[in-house]
DRENNU-626026 format. One record per residue (C-alpha): residue in three letters; x, y, z. Coordinates in steps of 0.1 Angstrom, whole numbers, padded with zeros to 4 digits, always signed. Layout:
BEGIN
ALAXYZ...
//
This chain:
BEGIN
MET+0315+0612+0143GLN+0329+0585+0166ILE+0301+0561+0156GLN+0309+0567+0119ARG+0345+0559+0125LYS+0337+0527+0142ILE+0314+0517+0113ARG+0342+0524+0088LEU+0367+0503+0109VAL+0343+0474+0109LEU+0337+0476+0072LYS+0374+0478+0065ARG+0381+0449+0087TYR+0354+0426+0074PRO+0345+0439+0039LEU+0342+0404+0024GLU+0318+0391+0051GLU+0297+0422+0049SER+0294+0419+0012ILE+0284+0382+0014ALA+0258+0390+0041LEU+0243+0417+0018LEU+0243+0394-0012LEU+0225+0367+0008ILE+0199+0392+0019LEU+0193+0403-0016LEU+0191+0367-0029TYR+0171+0350-0002ALA+0150+0376+0015PRO+0121+0372-0010LEU+0123+0334-0006ILE+0122+0335+0032VAL+0094+0361+0031HIS+0075+0336+0009TRP+0080+0308+0034TYR+0069+0329+0063SER+0038+0342+0045GLY+0028+0306+0036TRP+0034+0293+0072LEU+0015+0322+0088HIS-0014+0325+0064LYS-0015+0287+0055ASN-0016+0295+0018ILE+0013+0272+0011SER+0011+0236+0001ILE+0002+0210+0028GLU+0037+0194+0024HIS+0054+0228+0030GLU+0033+0233+0062TYR+0052+0204+0076PHE+0081+0228+0080SER+0063+0256+0098HIS+0086+0250+0127GLY+0109+0272+0107LEU+0090+0302+0122ILE+0111+0298+0153GLY+0139+0277+0139LEU+0153+0302+0114PRO+0155+0330+0139TYR+0171+0306+0164ALA+0197+0296+0138ALA+0205+0333+0132TYR+0209+0337+0170LEU+0234+0308+0172VAL+0254+0323+0143TRP+0255+0356+0161ASN+0267+0340+0193ASN+0294+0322+0173ARG+0307+0354+0157ASN+0338+0358+0179SER+0348+0321+0175TRP+0343+0325+0138ARG+0366+0355+0135ARG+0393+0336+0155LEU+0393+0308+0130PRO+0421+0311+0104ASP+0411+0317+0069SER+0410+0285+0049SER+0391+0271+0019TYR+0381+0237+0007PHE+0374+0227-0029GLU+0341+0212-0017GLY+0330+0248-0008THR+0333+0260-0043PHE+0314+0229-0055LEU+0286+0236-0031LEU+0284+0273-0041LEU+0281+0263-0078LEU+0255+0236-0070ALA+0235+0261-0049THR+0237+0287-0078LEU+0224+0261-0102PHE+0196+0251-0078TYR+0187+0288-0073LEU+0185+0294-0111SER+0165+0262-0118LYS+0132+0277-0109LEU+0121+0244-0094SER+0107+0251-0059ASP+0124+0223-0040LEU+0158+0230-0056VAL+0155+0268-0050ASN+0146+0261-0014PHE+0175+0237-0009SER+0199+0262-0024LEU+0198+0282+0008PRO+0214+0256+0031LEU+0238+0246+0003MET+0249+0282-0002LEU+0254+0287+0035ALA+0275+0255+0039GLY+0295+0264+0008ILE+0303+0299+0022CYS+0315+0283+0055LEU+0338+0259+0036CYS+0351+0287+0013LEU+0359+0311+0041LYS+0370+0290+0071GLY+0372+0254+0058MET+0360+0224+0077PRO+0365+0241+0112GLY+0341+0268+0101LEU+0315+0243+0089LYS+0318+0224+0122LEU+0314+0256+0141GLN+0282+0265+0122GLY+0270+0229+0120LEU+0240+0232+0143PRO+0226+0265+0128LEU+0230+0249+0094LEU+0211+0218+0106PHE+0182+0240+0119VAL+0181+0258+0085LEU+0181+0225+0066LEU+0154+0209+0087ALA+0132+0240+0082THR+0137+0241+0044PRO+0103+0233+0028ASN+0104+0204+0004HIS+0082+0175-0008ILE+0100+0147+0011PRO+0069+0144+0035TYR+0049+0136+0004LEU+0073+0108-0005ILE+0071+0092+0030GLU+0034+0095+0034PRO+0027+0061+0018TYR+0048+0045+0046ALA+0027+0061+0073LEU-0002+0037+0068PRO+0006+0015+0098LEU+0007+0047+0120GLN-0026+0058+0105HIS-0042+0024+0113PHE-0027+0024+0149ILE-0041+0059+0156ALA-0075+0050+0142GLU-0076+0019+0164MET-0066+0038+0195ALA-0089+0067+0189GLY-0118+0043+0183TRP-0110+0024+0216ILE-0111+0057+0235LEU-0145+0067+0220VAL-0158+0032+0228LYS-0148+0037+0265PHE-0169+0069+0264GLY-0199+0050+0253LEU-0200+0058+0216ASN-0209+0033+0189VAL-0177+0033+0168ARG-0169+0012+0138ILE-0133+0011+0125GLU-0123+0001+0090GLU-0086+0004+0084ILE-0080+0041+0087TYR-0117+0052+0088LEU-0138+0058+0119TYR-0176+0057+0117VAL-0198+0073+0143ASN-0236+0077+0136ASP-0230+0070+0099ARG-0205+0099+0098ILE-0170+0091+0086VAL-0136+0105+0097GLU-0105+0095+0079VAL-0071+0094+0096ALA-0053+0108+0066PRO-0015+0110+0064HIS-0016+0147+0073CYS-0039+0138+0102ALA-0017+0109+0114GLY+0005+0134+0132LEU+0035+0134+0109LYS+0036+0172+0110MET+0032+0173+0147LEU+0059+0146+0151PHE+0083+0166+0129THR+0076+0198+0148SER+0080+0181+0182LEU+0114+0166+0173TYR+0125+0200+0158VAL+0114+0219+0189SER+0129+0192+0211LEU+0163+0197+0194LEU+0160+0234+0199LEU+0152+0230+0236LEU+0181+0205+0240ASP+0205+0230+0226TRP+0190+0260+0245THR+0193+0242+0279GLY+0226+0226+0272VAL+0212+0191+0276LEU+0223+0183+0240ARG+0258+0177+0254SER+0245+0146+0271ARG+0238+0119+0245SER+0218+0096+0268ARG+0195+0124+0281SER+0190+0137+0246ILE+0179+0103+0233LEU+0156+0099+0263PHE+0140+0133+0258LEU+0136+0128+0220ALA+0119+0094+0227GLY+0096+0111+0253ALA+0088+0139+0228SER+0078+0113+0202ALA+0056+0095+0226ILE+0039+0128+0236SER+0034+0137+0200ILE+0018+0104+0190SER-0004+0103+0222SER-0015+0139+0216ASN-0025+0131+0180ILE-0045+0100+0191PHE-0065+0122+0215ARG-0069+0148+0188ASN-0083+0124+0163ALA-0106+0109+0189LEU-0119+0144+0197LEU-0124+0153+0160THR-0143+0120+0155TYR-0165+0127+0184LEU-0173+0163+0173HIS-0180+0152+0137GLY-0199+0121+0147THR-0222+0140+0171GLY-0229+0168+0146LYS-0209+0195+0164GLU-0196+0209+0130THR-0187+0244+0143LEU-0164+0230+0169PHE-0151+0204+0145ALA-0141+0230+0120TRP-0125+0251+0147MET-0105+0222+0159HIS-0097+0208+0125ALA-0089+0238+0103GLY-0092+0267+0127TRP-0069+0281+0153GLY-0082+0255+0178GLY-0058+0231+0162ASP-0029+0255+0165LEU-0039+0260+0202TYR-0039+0222+0207SER-0004+0220+0191ALA+0009+0248+0212CYS-0003+0230+0244MET+0014+0198+0232LEU+0047+0217+0227GLY+0042+0231+0262LEU+0043+0195+0275LEU+0078+0192+0260VAL+0090+0219+0284LEU+0073+0201+0313LEU+0090+0169+0302LEU+0124+0186+0301ASN+0119+0201+0335GLY+0108+0168+0349MET+0139+0151+0335GLU+0161+0177+0351LYS+0144+0171+0385TYR+0142+0133+0385PHE+0173+0126+0363PRO+0199+0152+0373ILE+0229+0155+0350ASP+0261+0138+0361ASP+0288+0161+0347ARG+0310+0131+0340THR+0284+0119+0314ILE+0284+0151+0295ARG+0305+0149+0263LYS+0332+0175+0262
//
């Protein structure tokens, strides 16, 4: 009986917030389930796989919102016209039946709710969770930037070829193509490490917030630069390994590393290096409290 009374008190105190949460679940649960199914089973488009970091990013965003619940309740009720505009825009996006617009309706809807309920202070309070949701929202922007990745593809091909030459293989490089024993490997945009780079930066941002290092601008920039270097270097070695396996006829290992869970294992090890990098920074570059932004 006491538990039921407490539940009634909560519902009486926050009926609007409870109703909004229920509505969001009804509207967006099928969409999020679709995202997770695609990321886990890899039956989603290649461009949408670029956002598979949402597997951990979306739960972390929910965790941040939960931690902010008391601060949220202490904010005075306020509303901005921009919030109503974002809600209308999110509704139009949701009803459009265009995949990218439907996807983007989620962060727009969440931002609009923050502005309508608590105004700009509420939006600022939930800014980081909203950023994690936005950066995990599948869209076709990677497809639009792929043509600009050609210099990166060429650089990776050159470096992977140089590594293989040092190991005694006869390698011929033509633009973004590697030839070993008349077998060809293309450093395609998807293989150029864009996905790995996006994931590395996303996970780096998550780690920076989790450890509190995000409050230090200089250390955050240093860590993000290091994470980018690790991502690009790891992808160079991965392409060199794939070229070696394909060029020497080890097709089973090539398939395992290229399209199997071997590639996922390699990516997980690379992300583990980010944790080691962060620990190393804390050891050799200790935080000076005076440099932390309030």
